[in-house]
N, C-alpha and C positions, 0 to 999 in steps of 0.2 A: 504494499499499500504506500503510495506517494502522498506527501504532504508538503505544504508551503509554509515557510517560516518568514517571519519579519526580522530584519536586521537594519542597525543604523547605517547610514552612507559611510560613517568612519569605519565600521567593521568591515563593510564591503571593501574599501579601499585597501584594508589591511590584507584581507584575504586575497584581493587580486594581486597584491605584490608577492604573495607567497607562491603563485602559480608558476609552474616550471615551464609551461608553454600557453600559448594564447587560448587554445581550445580546450584546455582543462577546466572541468566544471568545478564550481564551488564545493560541490558534494565530493569530489576527489580531493580537493585542498583540505577539506574538514576530515576526511579519513585519514590522510597522511598526518595530520596534526594528532589525531586520537592514537595512532599506530606509534608516533614518535614518543607521546606520553607514557604509552604502556611499555615501551622499551626501556625508558628512563627509570620507570618504577620496578621493572624487574631488575636492572642493573643495581639500582639502589637497595633492594631487598637483598641482593646477593653480597653486596659490599657490607651491609650491616651484619649478615651471617658470618662473614669471614671475620669482621672485626670482634663480634662476640665470641668467636672461637680462639681468636689470639689473646682475648683477655682472660679467658678461662685457662689458656695454656700458659698464662703468665708473661706473654710477650709485650710487656707494657712498661713504660717509664714515667715516673712522676715529673711534674713540672720542675720540681727543684733539681731532680738528677739531670734533666736535659739542661737547665740553667748551668749547672756545675760543670757538666761536660763541654759546654760551649764557652764557658768562662764568664758568664754574665753575672 
């Protein structure tokens, strides 16, 4: 089922700037944005899991340790 949405002129201009080619539809632009967001979320989740694993494994340094090592 297709539907029509209303967007501001400002948003339309911003979407138009994101087109890779002139004949690309706004729907394609929006899907690309959604896909990019999902990829970032998945990457962020993976990085958080890795960070938690490093913390559990004790692979961390306190701020004071880092300052001491850097001579600050």
